[in-house]
Every structure is written in C-alpha cells, then in structure tokens.
N, C-alpha and C positions, 0 to 999 in steps of 0.2 A: 535560477537554481530550482525554484519550485516547478514541479511538473516532471522532473526526472525520476523515473520509477526506481525504487529500491525498497527492500524489505529485509531487515536483519533479524527479525523475530525476537528482538530484545525483551519486549514486555512478556511475550509468550514464554520465552526461556526462563525469565525471572519467576513467573508464576509456577511453571512446572518444577523448577528447582526447589521452590519453596515447598511444594507438596511432597517432594521426595524426602524432605527432612523428617516427615512423620509417617512414612509408609511401613515402619517396622515396630510400631508400638504394640505391646502385648499386655494382657492382664491374666492373672492366675487366680483360680478358686481352689481353696484348700478345705479338707474335711476337718473334723474336730481334733484329729491327731497331727495336723499339720502336713498331711500328704497332699500332693497335687491331685485335684479332681479333674480340672480342665485347664487348658491353655488356649486362650483366644487371641488371635491377631486382629487388632481393631481395623476395620476397613476405613478407607478414606476416599472421598470423591469430590470433584469440583461441583459446586452448586450452592445456592442459598439454603440456610438452615430451615427456612419456612417450608421448602419443598419436602424435606424429610419429616418435619413435624406433621405436615398434611397427610403423608402416607401412614403415619402412626395411627391416625383416626380411621383409616379404612378397616372395615370389618370383613374378614375373609369369609367367602362362601364359595360355592361351586363355580361361580361365574367371574370372580374377582381374584386378583393376586393376593398372596399372603402379605400381611403387614410386615414392614421391615423389622429386623432384629436389632437389638441394642447390645452393647454400645457401638457407636460409629462416629466418624468425624467428617466434617464438610468444610471446605474453604472456598473463598471467592474474593475477587478483586473488588474493592469498594471505592477507591479514589485514585487520582493521579494529580500530583501537585508539583509545581516547580520549586526547586530548593535553591534559593538565592544565596544561602550560606556557603554553598560549594561552587559558586559561579567562578569561571575563569574567563579570560579574554576570548571573545567570540571569533577573533582572527588568529588565535594561537594554534599552531599546528604541530604535529609530530610525524615522524617517518616510520612507516611499517613496511614489511615485506609481503607482497601478495604473490602466492605461488603461481608460476607461469607468466607473471607480469614483471615482477621485480619490485624495487622500492617505490612506494607511492606516498603521497602527502595526504594526511588525514587531519581534518579539523577536530579540535578538542570537543568531546561530547557535551551535551546539555544535561545538567543534573536534575533528575526528577525523583520524587518520592512516590512509591506505589503503596497505597493502603491495602492490606490484605486481612481478612477476617477469618479466623479459624474457630469453628464451632464444634464442641464436643457434646454428644448426646449420650446419656447413660440412664439406665433404670435404677441402679443402686449407687449410693454415695461412695461405697468402697471402690467400685469400679472406676468411678470418676476420679477419686484421689490417686489411684494407681496410675492412671493416664497422666494426670497433671504433674505428678512427681517425676515422671520420665521426660518431661518437657522443660519445666521451669529452671532447673539448675544450669542449663546450657545458655540461658539468656540473662546476662548481667550488665545492662539489660539487652545487649546486642550479641548476635552470633554471626561471624563472617562466613559467607558462603561463596566459594569460587565458581564463577559462571563464565562460560565461553560466550561472550557477548556478540562478537563478530568473528565467525569462524573463517571467513575469507582472508583475514589478515592475522588470525591467531590471537585476537585480542581477548585475553582472559583477565578478569578483574575480581577482586574481593568485594562482594556486595554485603554491607552490614544489614542484617535483619534485626530490627529493634522491636522489642516487646513494649508496647505503649500502655497496656492496661488489661485488666481481666474483669469481666462481669459475670454474674451468676443468676440463674432463675430456676425455680422448682415448680413445674406445672403439675399440680396434684389436686385438681378440682374435679368434681363429679362423683359418681357412685363408685363402688368397688370394682365394677367392670371396666372403668376407664383406666387406661394405661398411664403410669407415671413416667415423666420424662424430665431428667435433670439436664439443664443446658448451661454449659460454661462457654463464654465467648472471649477469645483472646484476640486482641487487636495488634497487628504488626505493621511496621513500616519498612519497606525494602528500598534502600537508598541506591538506586540504579543509575545508569547513565545511558542516554540515547544518542547514538551516532548518526550522522548524516551520510550522504552517499560517499562511497569509496571510489577513487579514480580507477578507470579501466586501463590507463596507460601509466608507464613508469615515470617517476619523477627523477630529475637529475640528482646525483649524489656528489658530495665533495670529493674530488680526486687529488687536490693539492692544497696545502696550507703554506702560506708565506708570511713571515714576520720580519719587519725591519727594526733594527735596534739603533737607538740614538744616544749620543754622549752629551747632549745638551737638553735641558728642560725647556728651552724656548721652542715650543712646538710649531711656531709660525715660521721661524727662519732656520731651524735645525735641519741638517741633512743626514741621511742614513750613513752609518759606519759599518754595520754588519747585517747581512741578510741570512735568515735561516729558512730553509724550505724542507718540507717533508711530503712524500707521496707514498701511497700504498704499494707494497711489493708482494707479488705472488710468492708463496712458499711451496707451491706444488705446480706440476705441469698440467695445463688444461687442454692443450691442443694436440698432444701426442705427436710432436713434430719428427721424432726419431732422426735427429740431425746426424748422428753417427752411431757407432756401436763398439762394444769392447772387443779387443783382439786377444784377450787372455782371461783366464779365471782369476778372481781376486777374493780374498777372505776379509774378515772384519778388520784386520790390522794393516792392510796394505794402503799406503797413501800415495804411491807412485805407480802408474800403470799405463799401458799402451792402448790406443784406440785405433780404429781402422782409418780415420781421417779427421784431423784436428783443424782443418782449414776454417771451418765455420764456428769454431769455439773461440771465446774471448776470455782473457785473464780477468780476475776479480768479478766473475759472474757465477751464477749458480747453475748446476745441472741436476738432473734426477735420473737415477738408475733404479728401475723397479719402484720401490717405495722409499728409497733412501735419497736424501738431498745432500749434495756435496758442493763445496766452494772451490773454484779453480784459483789456485795461487800462482801457478806458473805453467807455461806451455813451452815445451822444447820439441820441435818436430811434431811427432804424433804421440808424445809422452806427456801425461798430465801429472802435476803435483797438486794434491787436493787436501782439503780438510773434510773429514768424514762426519756423517750424522748431524747435519745442520738442521736448524729450525725444528728441533724436537724429534727428528726422525731417528730410526735405530740403525746402527751399523749392521750390515748384512753381507752374506756371501752372494757373489754374482758370478755368472758364467760367461764364457766367451760367446759373443754374438748377441748379448743382451743390449737392447736399444738404449741409447743415451739421449734424453730429451733436454733441450735447453729451456731454462726458465728466464724469459725475457719480457719485453714490453707487451708483446702479444698476449702473454698470459696475464699480465697486470690488467689489461683491458677486460678480461673475463672474470675478474674477481666479483663475487656476489656479496651483498651486505652481510649475509649470514655465515660467510666463510671465515676461517682463520687466515690472517695475513700479517706480513711484517711491514717495515717502513724503510724507505730510502731517505736518508738525511743528507743535506748539503749545506755548507757554510760558504758565504762569499764576503770578502773584505772589500769595502768601498772607500773611496776618498775623492769622488768626483763631485760632491756637493749636490747631487741630484736627489729627487724624491720619487717614490712610486705613485702613479695615479691609478687608483682602482677603477675609475670610470673609463679611462682610455686604455688601461692595461699595459702601459709602458712607463719607462722612467722619463721624467721631465725635469 
C-alpha cells in the first residue's frame, strides 16, 4: 500500500477553511456623538505571530518598509495528533461514487486532530474586545465546519472546530516611542479525518438480494420453504432502443392505442414514450392496453411517430448507483428439502 502516490489536500483544505471563518471580522470607531468615524476590516494571514511582532519593531525610513498597522490576525498549524476516541476498524469500508469510474470501495479515514493557533494583535483594548466578541459566541466550545475533504468522490464532512483556550499578553515595555501591542492567542483543535488512496477502478455493487425463509428453528436440519429475491429495475430508458413507434396521436387520458409493430413488445413490462413511463397490461395485435404515468412520470400528450423505447434487462445493467431505480420482486415456494449454498451458488 505504501508507495502509491495520492494527495487529497485534506490538511491544507482544513487549514484554509479555518482561516475563512475569520476573514470578515470588522471593528468600528465612533466619535463622542456615537457616529461612525471609521470601519476597519481586520486583515488575516497565515504565519506565526512572532513574525508580525518582529515587523512592529521595524522603524520606517526611506530605505525600509513601513511597520505594519494594527489590528490584524494571524493563524498557523501547531500540531497533528491521532484521535483514538474516534477510531473505527481499519478494515471497515464504505462505497462512494467516483465520476467517470463508478462505485469504488474506500477505507474508513484515520481520525486526526489538527492544532491551530489564532493570534489577534491590536493596539487598543477596545479594538481587541470588538474582535473577540465577534468570535467567541460561535464556539460553545465547538463550531462545525463543512469541508469537501475528498472532492474526487464528493466526500463532504462536518469538521468540529473546538476552542480549547485563550491566553492574553500586553507588551507595553520601553519608552513612549515604543509601540504597544495587545496579543490574544486562541487555541483551536480541528477534528478532521485523513483518507487513504481511492481506487481507480470501479468496485462491484450488489445486483441481487436473496433471502430464504424457514418454518423450523432447527437451523441445522431445516430446509427452505419460501425464497424472496429482489433486483434493481430501471425506471427509465438508457439505450434509446426505439423498438417501435406510435401510429396515432394520444392525449393524457388514452390507455389503449396502436403502434407500428408490437412483435418485440411483451406484456407485463415497461415502455417509455418521450419522458413518460407506461406499463403494458395487454397486447392484441398492434394494439396496447397500458397503465399511464408509471414510476412518478407525468402523463403527457404524444404524437404519431414518437419512438417507443423498451425498458428491459439491458437498461437494468446501465443503472448507476446515483440513479433513481425501482425493484423487481419474486417469491418462490419450495418443498424439496434443499438449502442454498452461498459458496457454491446452487441448491444442495
């Protein structure tokens, strides 16, 4: 398994999504009459707070950049730890649909906690309190953030962002020319999940379910009495077979009509004309007696010459896991004393 290249960008997506939570924090300054004097959107960037504190000490001159303005925010990843409390079986899998490939088998992800530190730097205490009060009410103590962890299979999950604690510092040492900087540090834990490689080939899906019923609780010597089977049934035409066509116009109320050739049609099966599904109850020559508007389709007006597509086993084979489909159910009554062998696939 190791050595197979893959990169889902899960950690990167988690960090970026965390930063977007705080990219619209604002502070307001008012005059003595309560009127807004300024509205400042607090900038946020990825990086350690020490980097920004160092820039505060730079003294602007003609050859150097101007020192950064306050307030501002910075965040960085500080740790990655395995979360045993969320562990599941390492061999447990689930099925996902990969576009262009089909259903694939994916192993359950490994739970990891990512430590993230958010630092807020301000010059005035009121600015700091305005920022803090726009953040804290949302964390009690966690906030769920929906992240597209593996976009190749559309795996979106709610990632809890937990506020672990807050620390404060007030750097106000030196003479009056030294800039003051209030620093609040908020420590978060993002409970994310790391996925392994996703298969490049489709995985087989269940096409048939079979259940045998018994009338005796003696599971060793009991024989089946009733068998129930169910298979997926297509509720629309996939292959546009155009088996035959209408030989007359029909409105929404017509249940008996003529077709150009009914030789290839079978009673008790489904057909589709345009977007409407119908069930054939009876065939007499080239005349059909049908039930209209099957499988949630809408009864519609159809014209002479419209193609009639048969919904059969060929369409059943083309059903995708994401499609809507129906079921074909069958019951069989037994009295032969045999049992079904799953290993051999036959009755013994």
